[in-house]
C-alpha positions as CSV (number, residue, x, y, z in Angstrom):
1,M,-15.6,-55.3,30.9
2,P,-13.0,-57.4,29.0
3,A,-9.6,-55.9,28.5
4,S,-9.9,-56.3,24.7
5,A,-13.1,-54.2,24.5
6,S,-12.8,-50.7,23.2
7,R,-13.2,-47.9,25.7
8,P,-14.3,-44.4,24.8
9,A,-11.7,-41.7,25.1
10,P,-12.1,-39.3,28.0
11,A,-13.6,-35.9,27.2
12,S,-10.4,-34.1,28.1
13,A,-8.3,-36.2,25.8
14,P,-7.1,-34.6,22.5
15,R,-9.0,-35.5,19.4
16,P,-7.3,-38.6,17.8
17,A,-6.4,-38.5,14.1
18,P,-5.1,-41.9,13.2
19,A,-4.4,-42.7,9.6
20,S,-6.7,-45.3,8.0
21,A,-5.2,-48.7,7.6
22,H,-6.5,-48.8,4.0
23,A,-5.4,-45.3,3.0
24,P,-2.4,-45.2,0.5
25,A,0.9,-44.0,1.8
26,R,1.5,-40.3,1.2
27,P,4.3,-37.9,2.1
28,P,3.7,-36.0,5.3
29,V,1.3,-33.2,5.1
30,S,2.4,-29.7,5.9
31,R,0.9,-28.2,9.1
32,T,0.0,-25.2,7.1
33,A,-1.9,-27.2,4.5
34,P,-5.6,-26.4,4.3
35,G,-8.2,-28.8,5.7
36,P,-11.4,-29.9,4.0
37,S,-13.6,-27.2,2.6
38,A,-16.1,-26.1,5.1
39,G,-16.6,-22.4,4.8
40,G,-17.4,-21.7,1.2
41,W,-16.3,-18.5,-0.5
42,R,-16.1,-16.6,2.9
43,L,-13.5,-19.0,4.1
44,R,-11.5,-18.7,0.8
45,V,-11.6,-14.9,1.1
46,R,-10.4,-14.9,4.7
47,R,-7.7,-17.4,3.8
48,S,-6.5,-15.1,1.0
49,L,-6.2,-12.0,3.2
50,P,-2.6,-12.6,4.1
51,L,-1.7,-12.6,0.4
52,L,-3.0,-9.0,0.0
53,P,0.5,-7.4,0.2
54,A,1.8,-9.5,-2.7
55,L,-1.5,-9.1,-4.7
56,A,-1.1,-5.3,-4.2
57,V,2.3,-5.5,-5.8
58,V,0.7,-7.2,-8.9
59,V,-2.1,-4.7,-9.2
60,L,0.0,-1.6,-8.7
61,V,2.4,-2.6,-11.5
62,C,-0.2,-1.1,-13.8
63,A,-0.1,2.2,-12.0
64,P,1.9,5.0,-13.6
65,A,5.3,5.7,-12.1
66,G,4.7,9.4,-11.9
67,G,6.0,10.5,-15.3
68,A,9.6,10.4,-14.4
69,D,12.2,11.3,-17.0
70,P,13.6,8.2,-18.6
71,G,17.0,9.7,-18.6
72,Q,17.1,9.8,-14.8
73,G,17.4,6.1,-14.5
74,A,15.2,4.0,-12.2
75,T,12.5,5.6,-10.2
76,V,10.4,4.4,-7.2
77,G,6.9,3.5,-8.4
78,P,3.8,2.4,-6.6
79,A,4.6,-1.3,-7.0
80,D,8.0,-0.7,-5.4
81,L,6.4,0.9,-2.4
82,A,4.0,-2.0,-2.2
83,S,6.9,-4.4,-2.3
84,A,8.5,-2.5,0.6
85,V,5.2,-3.0,2.5
86,L,5.3,-6.7,1.7
87,V,8.8,-7.0,3.1
88,G,8.0,-5.0,6.2
89,W,4.8,-7.0,6.8
90,M,6.7,-10.3,6.7
91,A,9.5,-8.9,9.0
92,L,6.9,-7.9,11.6
93,T,5.2,-11.3,11.3
94,L,8.5,-13.1,11.9
95,V,9.2,-10.9,14.9
96,R,5.8,-11.6,16.3
97,R,6.1,-15.3,15.8
98,G,9.5,-15.5,17.3
99,A,10.4,-18.8,15.4
100,R,13.0,-19.7,12.9
101,P,11.0,-19.6,9.6
102,L,13.6,-21.2,7.2
103,T,16.1,-24.0,7.2
104,A,19.8,-23.0,7.2
105,R,20.0,-24.1,3.5
106,A,17.1,-22.0,2.5
107,A,18.3,-19.0,4.3
108,L,21.8,-19.4,2.7
109,L,20.4,-19.7,-0.9
110,L,18.1,-16.7,-0.4
111,A,20.8,-14.5,1.1
112,L,23.6,-15.5,-1.2
113,P,23.1,-12.8,-3.8
114,A,23.5,-10.2,-1.0
115,L,27.1,-11.3,-0.4
116,G,28.4,-10.3,-3.8
117,V,26.6,-7.0,-4.0
118,T,27.7,-6.0,-0.4
119,V,31.3,-6.7,-1.1
120,A,31.1,-4.9,-4.4
121,T,29.6,-1.8,-2.8
122,I,32.2,-1.6,-0.1
123,A,35.1,-2.1,-2.6
124,S,33.7,0.3,-5.2
125,F,35.2,3.7,-6.1
126,D,32.3,5.6,-4.6
127,P,30.2,3.4,-2.2
128,A,27.7,6.2,-1.5
129,A,26.9,6.5,-5.3
130,G,26.3,2.7,-5.4
131,L,23.8,2.6,-2.5
132,P,20.7,3.0,-4.8
133,G,21.9,0.0,-6.9
134,Y,22.7,-1.9,-3.7
135,V,19.2,-1.4,-2.4
136,R,17.7,-2.3,-5.8
137,T,19.6,-5.5,-6.0
138,L,18.6,-6.5,-2.5
139,Q,15.0,-5.7,-3.3
140,I,14.8,-7.7,-6.5
141,F,17.0,-10.7,-5.7
142,V,16.8,-11.1,-1.9
143,L,14.1,-9.3,0.1
144,V,11.0,-9.6,-2.0
145,P,11.7,-13.3,-3.0
146,A,12.4,-14.2,0.6
147,A,9.1,-12.4,1.6
148,V,7.2,-14.4,-1.0
149,V,8.7,-17.7,0.3
150,L,7.6,-16.8,3.8
151,L,4.2,-15.5,2.8
152,L,3.0,-18.6,0.8
153,R,1.7,-21.3,3.1
154,D,0.8,-24.0,0.5
155,R,0.1,-24.6,-3.1
156,R,-3.2,-22.9,-3.0
157,D,-1.4,-19.6,-2.1
158,F,0.9,-20.3,-5.1
159,A,-2.2,-20.7,-7.3
160,V,-3.7,-17.4,-6.1
161,L,-0.6,-15.4,-6.7
162,G,0.1,-17.1,-10.0
163,G,-3.5,-16.6,-11.0
164,A,-3.3,-12.9,-10.3
165,L,-0.3,-12.7,-12.6
166,V,-2.2,-14.5,-15.4
167,V,-5.2,-12.1,-15.0
168,L,-2.9,-9.1,-15.1
169,A,-1.1,-10.6,-18.2
170,L,-4.4,-11.0,-20.0
171,F,-5.3,-7.4,-19.2
172,Q,-2.0,-6.0,-20.4
173,G,-2.1,-8.3,-23.4
174,A,-5.5,-7.0,-24.4
175,V,-4.2,-3.4,-24.1
176,G,-1.2,-4.4,-26.3
177,V,-3.3,-6.0,-29.0
178,H,-5.5,-2.9,-29.0
179,Q,-2.4,-0.7,-29.4
180,Y,-1.3,-2.7,-32.4
181,A,-4.7,-2.7,-34.0
182,T,-5.3,1.0,-33.6
183,G,-1.7,2.3,-34.1
184,T,-1.4,3.6,-30.6
185,G,1.5,1.5,-29.4
186,A,5.2,2.2,-29.2
187,S,7.1,3.2,-32.3
188,Y,8.5,0.3,-34.4
189,R,9.9,0.7,-37.9
190,G,8.3,4.2,-38.1
191,A,4.8,3.0,-37.1
192,D,3.2,3.1,-33.6
193,I,2.3,-0.5,-33.6
194,R,4.5,-2.2,-30.9
195,A,2.4,-3.7,-28.1
196,V,3.7,-2.4,-24.8
197,G,0.6,-2.3,-22.6
198,T,0.4,0.4,-20.0
199,F,4.1,0.3,-19.4
200,G,4.8,2.8,-22.2
201,A,7.6,3.1,-24.7
202,V,10.2,3.5,-22.0
203,D,9.7,0.1,-20.4
204,V,9.2,-1.6,-23.7
205,M,10.0,-5.0,-22.2
206,G,7.4,-4.7,-19.4
207,M,4.4,-6.2,-21.2
208,S,6.3,-8.9,-23.0
209,T,7.8,-10.0,-19.7
210,L,4.5,-10.1,-17.9
211,V,2.7,-11.8,-20.8
212,S,5.5,-14.5,-20.9
213,Y,5.0,-15.1,-17.2
214,G,1.3,-15.5,-17.6
215,L,1.7,-17.8,-20.6
216,V,4.0,-20.2,-18.7
217,L,1.8,-20.2,-15.6
218,A,-1.4,-20.8,-17.7
219,L,0.2,-23.5,-19.8
220,A,1.4,-25.4,-16.7
221,L,-2.0,-25.3,-15.2
222,G,-3.7,-26.4,-18.4
223,L,-1.3,-29.3,-18.9
224,L,-1.3,-30.4,-15.3
225,P,-4.6,-29.5,-13.8
226,P,-5.2,-30.5,-10.1
227,P,-6.8,-33.9,-9.7
228,G,-10.6,-33.7,-9.4
229,S,-10.6,-30.1,-10.8
230,N,-13.4,-28.9,-13.1
231,R,-12.7,-29.6,-16.8
232,R,-13.4,-26.0,-17.6
233,L,-10.4,-25.0,-15.6
234,R,-8.1,-26.8,-18.0
235,V,-9.9,-25.3,-21.1
236,F,-9.7,-21.8,-19.7
237,A,-6.0,-22.2,-18.8
238,L,-5.0,-23.5,-22.2
239,A,-7.1,-20.8,-23.9
240,A,-5.4,-18.1,-21.8
241,A,-2.0,-19.4,-22.8
242,G,-3.0,-19.3,-26.5
243,L,-4.5,-15.8,-26.2
244,L,-1.3,-14.6,-24.5
245,A,0.7,-15.7,-27.4
246,V,-0.8,-13.0,-29.6
247,P,0.4,-9.9,-27.6
248,L,3.7,-11.7,-27.1
249,V,4.2,-11.9,-30.9
250,L,3.1,-8.3,-31.2
251,S,5.6,-7.1,-28.7
252,F,8.3,-7.7,-31.3
253,S,10.7,-8.7,-28.5
254,R,13.2,-11.3,-29.8
255,G,14.6,-12.0,-26.4
256,A,11.1,-12.7,-24.9
257,W,10.3,-15.0,-27.9
258,I,13.4,-17.1,-27.3
259,A,13.0,-17.2,-23.5
260,T,9.3,-18.2,-23.8
261,G,10.1,-20.9,-26.3
262,A,12.7,-22.4,-23.9
263,A,10.3,-22.2,-21.0
264,V,7.4,-23.7,-22.9
265,L,9.6,-26.6,-24.0
266,A,10.7,-27.1,-20.4
267,V,7.0,-27.2,-19.2
268,L,6.1,-29.6,-22.0
269,L,8.9,-32.0,-21.2
270,L,8.1,-32.0,-17.5
271,S,4.4,-32.7,-18.3
272,G,5.2,-35.9,-20.3
273,R,6.5,-36.9,-23.7
274,R,3.2,-37.8,-25.3
275,L,1.5,-34.7,-24.0
276,A,4.4,-32.6,-25.1
277,L,4.2,-33.9,-28.7
278,R,0.5,-33.3,-28.9
279,T,0.8,-29.8,-27.5
280,L,3.6,-28.9,-29.8
281,A,1.6,-30.0,-32.8
282,V,-1.4,-27.9,-31.8
283,T,0.9,-25.0,-31.0
284,G,2.5,-25.2,-34.4
285,A,-0.8,-25.3,-36.1
286,L,-2.0,-22.3,-34.1
287,A,1.1,-20.3,-35.0
288,V,0.5,-21.0,-38.7
289,V,-3.1,-19.8,-38.4
290,L,-2.2,-16.7,-36.4
291,V,0.8,-15.5,-38.3
292,G,0.1,-17.0,-41.7
293,G,-3.7,-17.0,-42.0
294,A,-4.9,-14.3,-39.7
295,G,-1.9,-12.1,-40.4
296,V,-0.9,-11.3,-36.8
297,G,2.1,-9.1,-37.2
298,G,2.3,-9.6,-40.9
299,E,5.7,-9.3,-42.6
300,L,7.2,-7.5,-39.6
301,V,7.1,-10.7,-37.5
302,G,8.8,-12.7,-40.2
303,E,11.5,-10.1,-40.5
304,R,11.9,-10.0,-36.8
305,L,12.2,-13.7,-36.6
306,G,14.7,-13.8,-39.5
307,S,16.8,-11.1,-37.7
308,I,17.5,-13.5,-34.9
309,T,19.8,-15.6,-37.1
310,E,21.2,-12.5,-38.9
311,V,22.5,-10.5,-36.0
312,A,26.0,-11.7,-36.6
313,D,26.0,-11.1,-40.3
314,A,24.3,-7.8,-40.8
315,P,23.3,-6.3,-37.4
316,D,21.2,-3.2,-37.1
317,Q,22.2,-0.3,-34.9
318,S,20.4,-1.7,-31.8
319,V,22.3,-5.0,-32.1
320,T,25.6,-3.1,-32.7
321,D,24.9,-1.0,-29.6
322,R,24.3,-4.2,-27.6
323,Y,27.5,-5.8,-28.8
324,S,29.4,-2.6,-27.9
325,M,28.0,-2.5,-24.4
326,W,28.7,-6.2,-23.9
327,A,32.3,-5.6,-24.8
328,A,32.4,-2.6,-22.5
329,A,31.1,-4.7,-19.6
330,V,33.8,-7.3,-20.2
331,S,36.4,-4.5,-20.3
332,M,35.2,-3.2,-16.9
333,W,35.4,-6.7,-15.4
334,Q,38.9,-7.2,-16.7
335,R,39.9,-4.0,-14.8
336,E,38.2,-5.1,-11.6
337,P,37.9,-8.9,-11.9
338,L,36.9,-9.8,-8.4
339,T,34.5,-7.1,-7.2
340,G,33.7,-5.0,-10.4
341,V,33.2,-1.3,-10.6
342,G,30.3,-1.2,-8.0
343,P,26.5,-1.1,-8.3
344,R,25.3,1.5,-10.8
345,G,28.8,1.9,-12.0
346,F,28.2,0.7,-15.6
347,P,26.9,4.1,-16.9
348,E,29.8,6.0,-15.4
349,H,32.5,3.7,-16.9
350,R,30.7,2.9,-20.1
351,D,32.2,5.6,-22.4
352,G,35.7,4.8,-21.2
353,N,35.4,1.1,-22.2
354,A,33.0,1.2,-25.2
355,S,34.0,1.4,-28.9
356,L,33.2,4.2,-31.2
357,A,30.4,2.1,-32.8
358,L,28.2,2.7,-29.7
359,S,25.5,5.3,-30.4
360,S,24.4,8.0,-28.0
361,G,21.1,6.3,-27.2
362,G,18.0,4.5,-28.4
363,D,15.0,6.2,-30.0
364,T,11.7,5.8,-28.1
365,A,8.3,7.2,-29.0
366,G,4.6,6.4,-29.1
367,A,2.2,4.9,-26.6
368,G,1.5,8.3,-25.2
369,S,5.2,9.5,-25.1
370,D,6.9,12.1,-27.3
371,F,10.0,11.2,-29.2
372,H,13.2,11.3,-27.2
373,R,16.6,9.6,-27.0
374,E,16.8,7.1,-24.2
375,P,20.4,6.8,-22.7
376,L,22.0,3.3,-22.8
377,L,22.6,2.7,-19.1
378,S,23.1,-1.1,-19.1
379,P,24.5,-3.8,-21.3
380,H,21.1,-5.5,-21.7
381,N,22.5,-8.7,-20.3
382,M,22.1,-9.4,-16.6
383,Y,25.1,-11.7,-16.4
384,L,27.4,-9.2,-17.9
385,L,25.9,-6.3,-15.9
386,V,26.6,-8.2,-12.7
387,L,30.0,-9.2,-13.9
388,S,31.0,-5.6,-14.6
389,E,29.5,-4.1,-11.5
390,Q,30.0,-6.9,-8.9
391,G,32.8,-8.9,-10.4
392,L,33.3,-12.6,-10.4
393,L,32.3,-12.8,-6.8
394,G,28.9,-11.2,-7.4
395,L,28.2,-13.3,-10.5
396,T,29.2,-16.5,-8.8
397,A,26.9,-15.8,-5.8
398,L,23.9,-14.7,-7.9
399,A,24.1,-17.4,-10.6
400,G,25.0,-20.0,-8.0
401,S,21.8,-19.3,-6.1
402,W,19.7,-19.6,-9.2
403,A,21.5,-22.8,-10.3
404,A,20.8,-24.3,-6.8
405,L,17.1,-23.3,-7.0
406,L,16.8,-25.0,-10.4
407,L,18.4,-28.2,-9.2
408,L,16.2,-28.3,-6.1
409,G,13.1,-27.6,-8.1
410,L,13.8,-30.4,-10.5
411,R,14.5,-32.8,-7.7
412,S,11.2,-32.0,-6.0
413,L,9.4,-32.6,-9.4
414,R,11.1,-35.9,-9.8
415,A,10.0,-37.0,-6.3
416,E,6.4,-36.0,-7.0
417,R,6.4,-37.8,-10.3
418,R,7.6,-41.0,-8.6
419,A,4.9,-40.6,-5.9
420,Y,1.9,-39.6,-8.0
421,G,2.9,-40.3,-11.6
422,A,2.8,-36.6,-12.6
423,P,4.3,-33.4,-11.2
424,P,2.0,-30.6,-9.8
425,A,1.3,-27.6,-11.9
426,C,3.0,-25.2,-9.5
427,G,6.2,-27.2,-9.7
428,A,6.3,-27.3,-13.5
429,A,5.4,-23.6,-13.6
430,A,8.1,-22.7,-11.1
431,V,10.8,-24.5,-13.2
432,G,9.4,-23.0,-16.4
433,L,9.5,-19.5,-15.0
434,L,13.1,-19.9,-13.8
435,V,14.1,-21.3,-17.2
436,W,12.5,-18.3,-18.8
437,Q,14.3,-15.9,-16.5
438,L,17.7,-17.5,-17.0
439,V,17.4,-17.4,-20.8
440,D,15.9,-13.9,-20.9
441,F,18.7,-12.5,-18.8
442,L,21.0,-13.2,-21.8
443,Y,19.2,-10.4,-23.6
444,A,17.9,-8.2,-20.8
445,D,18.5,-7.0,-17.3
446,I,16.5,-5.4,-14.5
447,G,15.1,-1.9,-14.9
448,G,11.7,-0.2,-15.2
449,P,8.5,-0.5,-13.2
450,S,7.9,-4.1,-14.3
451,T,11.1,-5.3,-12.6
452,V,9.3,-5.9,-9.3
453,L,7.4,-8.7,-11.1
454,T,10.7,-10.4,-11.6
455,A,11.2,-10.4,-7.8
456,L,7.7,-11.9,-7.3
457,V,8.4,-14.6,-9.8
458,L,11.8,-15.4,-8.3
459,G,9.9,-15.7,-5.0
460,L,7.5,-18.3,-6.5
461,V,10.5,-20.2,-7.9
462,A,12.3,-20.2,-4.6
463,W,9.1,-21.2,-2.7
464,W,8.8,-24.4,-4.8
465,A,12.4,-25.2,-4.6
466,L,12.7,-24.7,-0.9
467,R,9.3,-25.4,0.6
468,G,6.9,-26.6,-2.1
469,A,7.7,-30.2,-1.8
470,D,6.9,-30.1,2.0
471,T,3.3,-28.8,1.4
472,V,1.6,-32.0,0.0
473,P,-2.1,-31.4,0.0
474,P,-4.4,-33.8,1.8
475,A,-6.5,-36.3,-0.1
476,G,-9.1,-34.7,-2.3
477,A,-7.4,-31.2,-2.2
478,A,-5.8,-29.5,-5.2
479,R,-2.2,-30.5,-5.7
């Protein structure tokens, strides 16, 4: 046989997988990326089984927290227990594999928030009293996000977890709209019309936060559907984003409105200038129809929108309380500039640093709860809360980690745009979610049963920034 003739490979040789000479150049495919579809729905179900711990967290957020007294501060709910199972499951998986799961840079960025809170706890006046706050900070900003990063294998896993958040947001939004229509929501201006979903009047920001997450995720999928996907997927995603705007409006949450506007603008800009202009035009027309024509929210929405620009001129008592707590947080930081007063130290030091304008608490009622005064236990600003309790060291570590994730996420998006002409939906959604969180933390902080969702979202963001660009799907698969 001539030497130039092709010879069959021996039976014991490994199966060759050479790249076609005519195939376009693509970035390297992740070893965890899924292969061609061959098993139908059973294969998809089996493939989603490792995501069950994270999906359980999403589902159990709707479960009641046990009727705890709001005045007792944070309680451990079913979703928190599920998040502990998620972290434990990933720890056992890593021990069993016996391999280094993350790069040194990824491990550093994920663990950086633990540095500030650890030092602040050790240096606090009463380290034992700060242990619950220490554990809570690790749960929300370190352990659960790291577990999500390690759990997700590729962009399909991102889509499954993100889709679960959208479905939950639609459910909670439907409950919120029903509350507004039937007058069974939380109390607002003397009427039980505020949409809060199943989170109740105590966690008044829970539904608006979840609905905002779902809106950003659905919008990104609708604007940037995977190549070759069914057209109905795009229609459903955009319709879901539009529907979620209704309960968001009826939540009467000014902070969520502002944060969602910033996140939507970020997603639109990442999707392309022409597409952004068309979507903004449609969104504006839809807002006019909903608020002006259909009367969603009526005059109360207009008053709430107007109050955003009037808080400095004629603030109501809630705004006055917020300003007073912000000033108290700054005063605490000035006393302990490097390490702060310690985790959970804000309530103890509040009265000694706040002005006389601060009220004794906020009124909550409706949505199945009796009237009661909810104590003001935080400044409703995450940055000032961390500054007061963890000092400059803690704020630098936490904000520095978020800033690095934002830059890495944007860099990955730019690389994908250059390679394919458009970014993937998961990347645009991750950046939009981080923008939402960074803006919302100007008006809110962690607290309540819905806080564990923030940890999951930060995990999605961190996954895209640290590993998402390395999971390029094969030809024909969803990007």
